[in-house]
C-alpha positions in Angstrom: 38.7 -22.6 -37.1 35.6 -24.5 -35.8 32.3 -22.6 -36.1 29.4 -24.2 -34.3 25.8 -23.5 -35.4 23.0 -24.2 -32.9 19.6 -24.6 -34.5 17.2 -24.1 -31.7 14.1 -26.4 -31.4 12.2 -23.8 -29.3 12.5 -20.7 -27.3 15.6 -19.6 -25.4 15.7 -17.9 -22.0 19.0 -16.2 -20.9 18.1 -14.0 -18.0 19.8 -10.7 -17.1 19.2 -9.1 -13.7 18.0 -5.5 -14.1 17.1 -4.8 -10.5 16.4 -6.8 -7.3 13.0 -8.1 -8.5 13.2 -7.6 -12.2 14.9 -9.6 -14.9 15.5 -9.0 -18.6 16.3 -11.5 -21.3 19.2 -11.5 -23.7 19.0 -12.6 -27.4 22.5 -14.2 -27.2 24.4 -16.5 -24.8 27.4 -14.9 -23.2 30.7 -16.8 -23.3 30.8 -17.2 -19.5 27.3 -18.8 -19.5 28.2 -21.0 -22.5 31.4 -22.3 -20.7 29.4 -22.9 -17.5 27.0 -25.1 -19.5 30.0 -27.0 -20.9 31.3 -27.6 -17.4 27.9 -28.8 -16.2 27.6 -31.2 -19.1 31.1 -32.6 -18.4 30.1 -33.2 -14.8 26.8 -34.8 -15.7 28.7 -37.0 -18.2 31.1 -38.3 -15.6 34.2 -36.5 -16.8 37.0 -35.4 -14.3 36.0 -31.7 -14.2 38.8 -30.6 -11.9 41.4 -32.1 -14.2 39.9 -30.4 -17.2 39.7 -27.0 -15.5 43.3 -27.1 -14.3 44.8 -25.5 -17.4 42.0 -23.0 -17.6 43.5 -21.6 -14.4 46.6 -20.5 -16.3 47.1 -17.7 -18.8 46.5 -19.9 -21.8 43.6 -22.3 -21.5 42.9 -25.4 -23.6 40.5 -23.3 -25.8 38.9 -19.9 -26.1 35.2 -19.3 -26.9 33.3 -16.5 -28.4 29.8 -15.8 -27.0 27.0 -17.5 -28.9 25.5 -14.8 -31.2 22.4 -14.7 -33.4 22.5 -16.8 -36.6 19.6 -16.0 -39.0 19.0 -16.7 -42.7 22.5 -18.2 -43.0 24.0 -14.9 -41.7 26.2 -14.8 -38.6 25.8 -11.6 -36.6 28.5 -10.1 -34.5 28.3 -7.5 -31.7 28.7 -3.9 -32.6 32.1 -2.7 -31.3 32.1 -0.4 -28.3 33.0 2.5 -30.7 32.0 2.9 -34.3 34.1 5.0 -36.7 33.0 8.7 -36.8 33.1 8.7 -40.6 29.9 6.6 -40.6 28.0 9.7 -39.6 26.3 7.8 -36.8 26.4 9.8 -33.6 24.6 9.9 -30.3 21.6 7.7 -29.9 21.9 6.4 -33.5 25.3 4.9 -32.8 24.3 3.5 -29.4 21.2 1.9 -30.9 23.3 -0.4 -33.2 23.8 -3.7 -31.4 24.4 -6.3 -34.2 26.4 -6.2 -37.4 26.1 -8.9 -40.0 29.5 -10.5 -40.7 29.6 -8.8 -44.1 29.0 -5.3 -42.6 31.5 -6.0 -39.8 34.2 -6.9 -42.4 33.4 -3.8 -44.6 33.6 -1.5 -41.6 36.8 -3.1 -40.4 38.4 -2.6 -43.8 37.4 1.1 -43.8 34.5 0.8 -46.2 31.1 2.4 -45.5 28.2 0.1 -46.5 24.7 1.2 -47.1 22.8 2.0 -43.9 20.2 -0.8 -44.0 18.8 -1.4 -40.5 16.3 -3.8 -39.0 14.8 -4.1 -35.5 14.4 -0.4 -35.1 18.1 0.4 -35.9 19.6 -2.4 -33.7 20.6 -4.7 -36.6 22.8 -3.5 -39.5 22.9 -5.6 -42.7 24.0 -5.2 -46.3 21.6 -4.2 -49.0 21.4 -7.7 -50.4 20.8 -9.1 -46.9 18.2 -6.5 -46.2 16.2 -7.5 -49.4 16.5 -11.2 -48.7 15.6 -11.0 -45.0 12.7 -8.6 -45.7 11.2 -11.3 -47.9 11.8 -14.3 -45.7 11.4 -13.0 -42.1 8.1 -11.2 -41.8 5.9 -11.9 -38.7 2.1 -11.9 -38.5 2.0 -8.2 -38.0 3.9 -7.6 -41.3 7.1 -6.5 -39.5 10.5 -7.9 -40.4 11.8 -9.7 -37.4 14.9 -11.9 -37.3 14.0 -13.1 -33.8 11.1 -12.4 -31.5 11.2 -11.4 -27.8 8.2 -12.5 -25.7 7.2 -12.0 -22.1 5.2 -15.0 -20.9 3.1 -15.1 -17.7 3.9 -18.0 -15.3 2.4 -19.0 -11.9 3.8 -20.9 -9.0 1.6 -22.7 -6.4 2.7 -23.2 -2.8 2.4 -26.9 -2.0 1.4 -26.2 1.6 -1.1 -23.4 1.2 -2.1 -23.7 -2.5 -1.4 -19.9 -2.7 -0.5 -18.8 -6.2 2.2 -16.3 -7.2 2.2 -14.8 -10.7 5.4 -13.9 -12.4 6.6 -13.1 -15.9 9.5 -14.7 -17.8 11.1 -13.4 -21.0 12.2 -15.6 -23.9 13.6 -15.3 -27.4 12.4 -17.3 -30.3 14.1 -17.9 -33.7 12.7 -19.4 -36.9 13.0 -23.1 -37.5 16.6 -24.1 -38.3 18.1 -20.9 -36.9 19.4 -19.8 -33.6 23.0 -19.1 -32.4 26.6 -19.6 -33.5 29.9 -19.5 -31.7 33.6 -20.1 -32.6 36.4 -21.8 -30.7 40.2 -21.8 -30.9 42.6 -24.2 -29.3 42.9 -27.9 -28.6 40.4 -30.3 -26.9 37.7 -29.5 -29.4 36.3 -32.9 -28.6 35.4 -31.6 -25.2 33.2 -29.0 -26.8 31.4 -31.5 -29.2 31.0 -33.9 -26.2 29.2 -31.1 -24.2 27.1 -30.1 -27.2 25.9 -33.6 -27.7 24.6 -33.6 -24.1 23.3 -30.1 -24.1 21.4 -30.5 -27.3 18.8 -32.5 -25.5 18.9 -30.9 -22.0 19.1 -27.3 -23.3 21.0 -24.1 -22.8 19.9 -21.2 -20.6 17.0 -21.1 -18.1 13.5 -22.7 -18.1 14.9 -25.9 -19.5 12.2 -27.9 -17.8 9.8 -26.1 -20.1 11.7 -27.3 -23.1 13.6 -24.1 -23.7 17.2 -24.1 -25.1 17.2 -27.5 -26.9 19.1 -27.5 -30.2 20.8 -29.4 -32.9 24.4 -28.4 -33.6 26.4 -28.5 -36.9 30.0 -27.7 -37.6 31.5 -25.3 -40.1 35.1 -24.3 -40.6 34.9 -21.3 -42.9 34.6 -17.7 -41.8 36.9 -15.0 -43.1 36.1 -12.6 -40.2 37.5 -15.1 -37.7 40.3 -16.5 -39.8 43.0 -14.4 -38.1 44.1 -15.2 -34.6 46.0 -12.0 -33.6 48.5 -12.0 -30.7 49.3 -8.3 -30.7 48.1 -5.0 -32.1 44.5 -3.7 -31.8 41.8 -6.2 -31.4 38.1 -6.6 -30.7 37.0 -9.3 -28.2 34.0 -11.5 -29.2 33.7 -12.8 -25.6 33.4 -11.3 -22.2 36.7 -10.5 -20.7 38.0 -10.3 -17.1 41.5 -9.0 -16.7 43.8 -11.0 -14.3 45.1 -8.3 -12.1 45.8 -4.6 -11.8 48.8 -4.8 -14.1 46.7 -6.2 -16.9 44.0 -3.6 -16.3 46.7 -0.9 -16.6 48.1 -2.4 -19.8 44.7 -2.9 -21.5 41.7 -1.0 -20.2 43.7 2.1 -19.2 45.7 2.3 -22.5 45.1 5.1 -24.9 42.6 4.0 -27.6 40.7 1.5 -25.5 36.9 1.5 -25.8 34.6 -0.9 -23.9 31.4 -1.4 -22.0 31.3 -2.9 -18.5 28.7 -5.5 -17.4 28.1 -6.7 -13.9 27.5 -10.4 -14.0 25.8 -12.2 -11.2 23.8 -15.5 -11.1 23.2 -18.5 -8.9 24.9 -21.7 -7.9 23.8 -24.7 -5.9 25.3 -26.7 -3.1 25.3 -30.5 -2.8 21.8 -30.4 -1.3 20.4 -28.5 -4.2 20.0 -25.2 -2.3 20.5 -22.1 -4.5 22.9 -19.4 -3.5 23.7 -16.1 -5.1 27.2 -16.2 -6.5 29.7 -13.4 -6.2 29.1 -10.7 -8.8 31.9 -10.1 -11.4 32.5 -6.9 -13.4 33.6 -7.8 -16.9 34.2 -6.2 -20.3 31.2 -6.9 -22.6 31.6 -8.3 -26.1 32.8 -5.7 -28.6 35.6 -4.3 -26.5 38.4 -2.6 -28.5 41.9 -2.8 -27.0 44.8 -1.0 -28.7 47.3 -3.8 -28.0 46.0 -7.3 -27.0 49.4 -8.7 -26.2 48.8 -8.1 -22.5 45.2 -9.2 -22.5 45.1 -12.8 -21.1 41.9 -13.1 -19.0 41.2 -15.7 -16.3 38.8 -17.9 -14.6 37.3 -15.6 -11.9 36.6 -17.1 -8.5 32.9 -16.5 -7.9 31.7 -18.7 -5.1 29.4 -17.2 -2.5 31.2 -15.5 0.4 31.0 -16.7 4.0 28.9 -19.8 3.1 30.4 -22.9 4.8 29.2 -25.2 1.9 31.5 -23.4 -0.5 34.7 -23.2 1.6 36.1 -26.2 -0.3 33.8 -26.0 -3.3 35.1 -23.7 -6.1 32.8 -21.7 -8.4 34.3 -20.0 -11.4 33.3 -17.4 -14.0 34.9 -17.8 -17.5 36.6 -14.5 -18.4 39.0 -15.3 -21.3 38.8 -12.9 -24.3 38.5 -14.0 -28.0 40.2 -11.4 -30.3 39.9 -10.6 -33.9 41.8 -7.8 -35.6 40.2 -4.4 -35.0 41.3 -2.8 -38.3 39.7 0.6 -38.9 37.6 0.3 -35.8 40.7 1.0 -33.7 41.5 4.1 -35.7 38.0 5.4 -35.0 38.6 5.2 -31.2 41.9 7.0 -31.4 40.7 10.0 -33.3 
């Protein structure tokens, strides 16, 4: 299975709306944003986007993507599942604090083993003892703290062209060490469409604030990862991508099934018309990465229609949100949910 590594050349800005006038920043790139970047790259490269999207409108698209997760010190990190096994002894805030598992910790927990509790980033990142020792020696910031990546808030100012009035605002960003950044996996055919998009996006960048040089990267390809080796079609699974069920029947068979555990995320964003005017796209409620479903046979996902409502410019212009899950076997994680 293709595993793509994105070594970032600079900072990354992936905004997340917190309130009407406040925005946070993510330290990963969700699958729907990654796919949107691919579609934009295809369009800019002159490909027939409508033809390429046609099969994505069906239950089985050309390919499925994970979100792009942190990749640091040669270690791929995965999202913590929506529920951790009770046998770990992590309850309450301690369990909720864990956001990232190294692939080795993920594999051990999935097999029912209990690794040493070695945490970084204030309990948000769980690594093995060997990884802890290695990262503690190689990823120390100027303050003497072990940081796998850094979150910054940078002041910015806009100046009105007519009045010269200034407006101060703040933008968040995430920075990784040289040669590190994000990784994602893909299953299916048309892998050349992905590499084609990555070649374009490597220079133009991913995420926001690209005109400031954010999001540029160099990508490499790897085909070896035991965690992702399986491609389950039934039984309990964990999604490594955001997931939007197709209809009420799929919701009943997946989200409402006994043993399901998930977090919901409300995804908004912007789109532009032919004149370059920005419009707020329709919000979509999706399952966040790490969702555990007891039987994934009925979990198909879809492209969600997300164009702005009641805007004439978008009556014949489709805007989509990628909502196909990417499952790996849940193993003992599923047993922890059902207890």
